[in-house]
TISEDO-210008 format. One record per residue (C-alpha): y negated, z negated, x; residue number from 1. Coordinates in pm, 1 decimal. Example, Ala and Ser with C-alpha at 12.3 -4.5 7.8 and 13.67 -1.06 7.14 Angstrom:
2
<yy: 450.0; zz: -780.0; xx: 1230.0; i: 1>
<yy: 106.0; zz: -714.0; xx: 1367.0; i: 2>
This chain:
199
<yy: 13732.0; zz: -14540.7; xx: -13420.1; i: 1>
<yy: 13579.7; zz: -14692.4; xx: -13746.6; i: 2>
<yy: 13495.8; zz: -14290.3; xx: -13829.7; i: 3>
<yy: 13412.9; zz: -13935.1; xx: -13768.3; i: 4>
<yy: 13107.4; zz: -14046.0; xx: -13698.5; i: 5>
<yy: 13160.0; zz: -14295.3; xx: -13433.9; i: 6>
<yy: 13367.6; zz: -14068.0; xx: -13290.0; i: 7>
<yy: 13109.1; zz: -13798.2; xx: -13276.3; i: 8>
<yy: 12874.0; zz: -14010.4; xx: -13139.1; i: 9>
<yy: 13095.6; zz: -14169.5; xx: -12884.0; i: 10>
<yy: 13198.0; zz: -13776.6; xx: -12782.1; i: 11>
<yy: 12796.9; zz: -13731.6; xx: -12715.9; i: 12>
<yy: 12779.8; zz: -14010.3; xx: -12524.1; i: 13>
<yy: 13016.9; zz: -13882.9; xx: -12287.6; i: 14>
<yy: 12821.4; zz: -13556.9; xx: -12245.7; i: 15>
<yy: 12500.9; zz: -13665.7; xx: -12286.9; i: 16>
<yy: 12504.6; zz: -13945.1; xx: -12029.7; i: 17>
<yy: 12728.9; zz: -13698.2; xx: -11769.0; i: 18>
<yy: 12486.9; zz: -13407.5; xx: -11840.7; i: 19>
<yy: 12187.8; zz: -13504.0; xx: -12011.7; i: 20>
<yy: 12051.5; zz: -13364.8; xx: -12343.7; i: 21>
<yy: 11949.3; zz: -13027.1; xx: -12326.0; i: 22>
<yy: 12311.6; zz: -12913.0; xx: -12075.6; i: 23>
<yy: 12496.4; zz: -13015.7; xx: -12367.7; i: 24>
<yy: 12588.0; zz: -12793.3; xx: -12652.9; i: 25>
<yy: 12688.1; zz: -12891.3; xx: -13033.7; i: 26>
<yy: 13009.5; zz: -12644.9; xx: -12912.7; i: 27>
<yy: 13116.4; zz: -12927.6; xx: -12663.4; i: 28>
<yy: 13120.9; zz: -13202.1; xx: -12840.2; i: 29>
<yy: 13269.5; zz: -13054.1; xx: -13090.8; i: 30>
<yy: 13513.3; zz: -12872.6; xx: -12848.8; i: 31>
<yy: 13567.8; zz: -13238.5; xx: -12700.6; i: 32>
<yy: 13697.6; zz: -13402.8; xx: -13024.4; i: 33>
<yy: 13905.1; zz: -13081.0; xx: -13170.8; i: 34>
<yy: 13723.9; zz: -13014.1; xx: -13475.4; i: 35>
<yy: 13558.4; zz: -12696.4; xx: -13544.5; i: 36>
<yy: 13122.8; zz: -12712.6; xx: -13525.7; i: 37>
<yy: 13120.6; zz: -12634.1; xx: -13911.5; i: 38>
<yy: 13248.8; zz: -12949.8; xx: -13924.7; i: 39>
<yy: 13012.7; zz: -13113.6; xx: -13662.7; i: 40>
<yy: 12747.4; zz: -13025.6; xx: -13850.1; i: 41>
<yy: 12829.6; zz: -13156.2; xx: -14166.2; i: 42>
<yy: 12742.3; zz: -13472.6; xx: -14000.0; i: 43>
<yy: 12490.3; zz: -13365.9; xx: -13749.4; i: 44>
<yy: 12292.3; zz: -13074.0; xx: -13899.9; i: 45>
<yy: 12111.9; zz: -13085.2; xx: -13545.4; i: 46>
<yy: 12130.8; zz: -13186.9; xx: -13182.3; i: 47>
<yy: 11814.8; zz: -13435.7; xx: -13243.8; i: 48>
<yy: 11980.6; zz: -13640.1; xx: -13479.2; i: 49>
<yy: 12284.2; zz: -13656.7; xx: -13316.2; i: 50>
<yy: 12123.9; zz: -13810.7; xx: -12973.0; i: 51>
<yy: 11856.8; zz: -14055.3; xx: -13189.3; i: 52>
<yy: 12192.8; zz: -14181.9; xx: -13334.5; i: 53>
<yy: 12322.5; zz: -14226.1; xx: -12960.8; i: 54>
<yy: 12029.2; zz: -14377.2; xx: -12854.2; i: 55>
<yy: 12035.8; zz: -14626.8; xx: -13153.0; i: 56>
<yy: 12396.9; zz: -14731.0; xx: -13007.9; i: 57>
<yy: 12288.6; zz: -14814.6; xx: -12636.3; i: 58>
<yy: 11973.9; zz: -14990.6; xx: -12793.3; i: 59>
<yy: 12160.1; zz: -15187.9; xx: -13039.3; i: 60>
<yy: 12457.6; zz: -15245.3; xx: -12766.1; i: 61>
<yy: 12247.8; zz: -15361.1; xx: -12528.2; i: 62>
<yy: 12071.1; zz: -15629.0; xx: -12755.5; i: 63>
<yy: 12432.1; zz: -15744.6; xx: -12869.8; i: 64>
<yy: 12525.5; zz: -15798.3; xx: -12496.6; i: 65>
<yy: 12170.3; zz: -15989.2; xx: -12424.3; i: 66>
<yy: 12198.6; zz: -16184.9; xx: -12779.4; i: 67>
<yy: 12520.1; zz: -16325.0; xx: -12579.2; i: 68>
<yy: 12338.1; zz: -16456.0; xx: -12255.8; i: 69>
<yy: 12023.8; zz: -16584.7; xx: -12478.9; i: 70>
<yy: 12304.9; zz: -16763.9; xx: -12676.3; i: 71>
<yy: 12478.4; zz: -16926.6; xx: -12315.1; i: 72>
<yy: 12121.8; zz: -17101.7; xx: -12227.6; i: 73>
<yy: 12193.0; zz: -17409.3; xx: -12101.9; i: 74>
<yy: 11879.2; zz: -17539.7; xx: -11966.9; i: 75>
<yy: 11881.5; zz: -17245.1; xx: -11710.3; i: 76>
<yy: 11546.7; zz: -17049.0; xx: -11808.0; i: 77>
<yy: 11469.4; zz: -16870.1; xx: -11485.4; i: 78>
<yy: 11863.0; zz: -16806.7; xx: -11448.3; i: 79>
<yy: 11879.2; zz: -16640.2; xx: -11801.0; i: 80>
<yy: 11598.7; zz: -16423.9; xx: -11786.3; i: 81>
<yy: 11680.3; zz: -16253.3; xx: -11458.4; i: 82>
<yy: 12053.4; zz: -16231.8; xx: -11597.0; i: 83>
<yy: 11860.3; zz: -16001.9; xx: -11890.3; i: 84>
<yy: 11729.4; zz: -15787.3; xx: -11598.1; i: 85>
<yy: 12005.9; zz: -15714.5; xx: -11409.6; i: 86>
<yy: 12172.3; zz: -15682.0; xx: -11766.9; i: 87>
<yy: 11892.5; zz: -15432.2; xx: -11833.5; i: 88>
<yy: 11971.6; zz: -15278.0; xx: -11503.8; i: 89>
<yy: 12348.9; zz: -15220.0; xx: -11569.4; i: 90>
<yy: 12261.3; zz: -15006.0; xx: -11860.2; i: 91>
<yy: 11966.1; zz: -14836.8; xx: -11712.0; i: 92>
<yy: 12216.3; zz: -14725.9; xx: -11438.9; i: 93>
<yy: 12496.2; zz: -14669.5; xx: -11710.9; i: 94>
<yy: 12279.4; zz: -14459.3; xx: -11920.1; i: 95>
<yy: 12014.2; zz: -14346.4; xx: -11654.0; i: 96>
<yy: 11990.6; zz: -13975.0; xx: -11789.9; i: 97>
<yy: 11889.1; zz: -14137.0; xx: -12127.2; i: 98>
<yy: 11656.2; zz: -14367.9; xx: -11973.2; i: 99>
<yy: 11420.1; zz: -14082.8; xx: -11741.0; i: 100>
<yy: 11444.7; zz: -13883.4; xx: -12064.6; i: 101>
<yy: 11414.4; zz: -14161.8; xx: -12301.9; i: 102>
<yy: 10982.4; zz: -14002.7; xx: -12384.1; i: 103>
<yy: 11021.1; zz: -13637.0; xx: -12363.9; i: 104>
<yy: 11093.5; zz: -13286.0; xx: -12539.3; i: 105>
<yy: 11355.3; zz: -13433.2; xx: -12713.1; i: 106>
<yy: 11194.1; zz: -13657.6; xx: -12902.6; i: 107>
<yy: 10924.9; zz: -13425.6; xx: -13078.1; i: 108>
<yy: 10987.3; zz: -13328.4; xx: -13406.5; i: 109>
<yy: 11155.7; zz: -13644.5; xx: -13442.5; i: 110>
<yy: 11083.0; zz: -13950.2; xx: -13696.2; i: 111>
<yy: 11177.7; zz: -14222.2; xx: -13438.6; i: 112>
<yy: 10840.2; zz: -14401.9; xx: -13412.7; i: 113>
<yy: 11013.9; zz: -14646.6; xx: -13690.9; i: 114>
<yy: 11304.5; zz: -14654.8; xx: -13497.7; i: 115>
<yy: 11201.8; zz: -14742.9; xx: -13176.7; i: 116>
<yy: 10940.5; zz: -14971.5; xx: -13292.7; i: 117>
<yy: 11231.6; zz: -15174.6; xx: -13469.4; i: 118>
<yy: 11404.4; zz: -15189.5; xx: -13090.2; i: 119>
<yy: 11076.8; zz: -15341.9; xx: -12942.4; i: 120>
<yy: 11059.9; zz: -15560.4; xx: -13211.4; i: 121>
<yy: 11398.1; zz: -15702.5; xx: -13157.9; i: 122>
<yy: 11367.3; zz: -15716.2; xx: -12774.7; i: 123>
<yy: 11050.9; zz: -15909.3; xx: -12869.4; i: 124>
<yy: 11271.8; zz: -16126.9; xx: -13130.9; i: 125>
<yy: 11479.2; zz: -16228.9; xx: -12853.5; i: 126>
<yy: 11286.5; zz: -16362.9; xx: -12613.2; i: 127>
<yy: 11126.5; zz: -16539.9; xx: -12863.6; i: 128>
<yy: 11414.1; zz: -16702.2; xx: -12885.6; i: 129>
<yy: 11494.0; zz: -16776.7; xx: -12572.7; i: 130>
<yy: 11133.3; zz: -16889.5; xx: -12507.0; i: 131>
<yy: 11169.6; zz: -17145.5; xx: -12784.8; i: 132>
<yy: 11477.0; zz: -17304.7; xx: -12707.8; i: 133>
<yy: 11298.3; zz: -17323.3; xx: -12318.5; i: 134>
<yy: 11013.5; zz: -17479.8; xx: -12424.2; i: 135>
<yy: 11253.7; zz: -17764.2; xx: -12574.9; i: 136>
<yy: 11481.0; zz: -17808.7; xx: -12317.1; i: 137>
<yy: 11306.1; zz: -17741.0; xx: -12010.3; i: 138>
<yy: 10935.3; zz: -17780.9; xx: -12101.4; i: 139>
<yy: 10803.1; zz: -17466.1; xx: -12086.4; i: 140>
<yy: 10466.5; zz: -17424.5; xx: -12162.3; i: 141>
<yy: 10340.6; zz: -17113.0; xx: -12382.9; i: 142>
<yy: 10014.8; zz: -17143.0; xx: -12576.7; i: 143>
<yy: 10171.5; zz: -16826.3; xx: -12810.8; i: 144>
<yy: 10503.5; zz: -16748.7; xx: -12811.6; i: 145>
<yy: 10513.5; zz: -16465.6; xx: -12966.6; i: 146>
<yy: 10240.5; zz: -16279.7; xx: -12737.7; i: 147>
<yy: 10374.5; zz: -16406.6; xx: -12484.0; i: 148>
<yy: 10710.4; zz: -16272.5; xx: -12581.6; i: 149>
<yy: 10528.8; zz: -15875.4; xx: -12639.1; i: 150>
<yy: 10329.9; zz: -15856.3; xx: -12333.2; i: 151>
<yy: 10701.5; zz: -15931.7; xx: -12146.1; i: 152>
<yy: 10867.4; zz: -15696.4; xx: -12331.4; i: 153>
<yy: 10609.0; zz: -15410.8; xx: -12231.5; i: 154>
<yy: 10597.5; zz: -15518.0; xx: -11875.6; i: 155>
<yy: 10860.3; zz: -15460.5; xx: -11830.9; i: 156>
<yy: 10857.5; zz: -15099.6; xx: -11961.3; i: 157>
<yy: 10563.5; zz: -15051.7; xx: -11779.3; i: 158>
<yy: 10762.4; zz: -15138.3; xx: -11454.5; i: 159>
<yy: 11014.1; zz: -14951.7; xx: -11545.8; i: 160>
<yy: 10796.2; zz: -14606.6; xx: -11639.3; i: 161>
<yy: 10667.0; zz: -14704.1; xx: -11269.4; i: 162>
<yy: 10935.6; zz: -14659.0; xx: -11082.3; i: 163>
<yy: 11100.1; zz: -14376.2; xx: -11251.6; i: 164>
<yy: 10786.9; zz: -14140.1; xx: -11321.1; i: 165>
<yy: 10880.4; zz: -13880.1; xx: -11035.1; i: 166>
<yy: 11205.7; zz: -13874.2; xx: -11243.4; i: 167>
<yy: 11076.1; zz: -13800.7; xx: -11572.8; i: 168>
<yy: 10880.0; zz: -13507.5; xx: -11441.4; i: 169>
<yy: 11081.2; zz: -13358.1; xx: -11248.0; i: 170>
<yy: 11417.3; zz: -13469.7; xx: -11461.6; i: 171>
<yy: 11626.1; zz: -13494.1; xx: -11120.3; i: 172>
<yy: 11804.6; zz: -13861.3; xx: -11173.9; i: 173>
<yy: 11752.7; zz: -14096.6; xx: -10922.2; i: 174>
<yy: 11925.4; zz: -14440.8; xx: -10987.4; i: 175>
<yy: 11820.0; zz: -14593.4; xx: -10689.2; i: 176>
<yy: 11513.9; zz: -14675.5; xx: -10860.4; i: 177>
<yy: 11713.0; zz: -14922.3; xx: -11083.8; i: 178>
<yy: 11679.6; zz: -15161.3; xx: -10800.4; i: 179>
<yy: 11302.8; zz: -15127.7; xx: -10733.0; i: 180>
<yy: 11294.8; zz: -15172.5; xx: -11067.5; i: 181>
<yy: 11529.7; zz: -15497.7; xx: -11145.7; i: 182>
<yy: 11325.4; zz: -15664.8; xx: -10801.4; i: 183>
<yy: 10952.4; zz: -15626.8; xx: -10983.5; i: 184>
<yy: 11059.3; zz: -15730.8; xx: -11316.5; i: 185>
<yy: 11178.8; zz: -16036.7; xx: -11118.6; i: 186>
<yy: 10823.3; zz: -16059.4; xx: -10971.3; i: 187>
<yy: 10660.2; zz: -16043.0; xx: -11309.2; i: 188>
<yy: 10874.9; zz: -16316.7; xx: -11493.6; i: 189>
<yy: 10826.8; zz: -16570.8; xx: -11169.3; i: 190>
<yy: 10469.4; zz: -16507.3; xx: -11170.6; i: 191>
<yy: 10451.8; zz: -16503.3; xx: -11529.7; i: 192>
<yy: 10688.4; zz: -16829.9; xx: -11587.6; i: 193>
<yy: 10755.1; zz: -17065.2; xx: -11294.6; i: 194>
<yy: 10478.9; zz: -17245.2; xx: -11288.9; i: 195>
<yy: 10499.2; zz: -17310.7; xx: -11653.7; i: 196>
<yy: 10790.8; zz: -17476.0; xx: -11651.4; i: 197>
<yy: 10821.9; zz: -17885.7; xx: -11592.0; i: 198>
<yy: 10904.5; zz: -17943.8; xx: -11269.1; i: 199>
């Protein structure tokens, strides 16, 4: 690990992913790291700040993996879009407990808007990059690349929300919904893009 903060984020990530935010205490994270609670609080004065850094790490890792998929684009737009959806599905399965809690109590009082906006803009930029490649190499027809990328990010989030709303309300994870999310997102991609590709 590069530094103590990275170690704390990794330990918290394991705990949060298994037990959720509310059932994990700062004491448990400190015990996992074999450090004092005071040492932990030196780096993270409260659990909400730590949660935010953990969520940022997951999102950053996901976007790095998505960039790799887009960098491997080889005139296979639909296949690449499906790979991106499946990659997000894998992350959602792995961190499902975060997924169903992303809009709930823990974000109250946290200045998360700028962070979420930053990740939204990065998601849009990644899709724009892929769309521009497909326009050049496969004849993908889009009038406004930025608008389509924004719409696609919003559609994917909306589809995800629809399939997991009951889990969000109850707080009881059921990652079987991830397959439904993937299926719905692929259906949306086909509907939006298949007719726009040069035959």
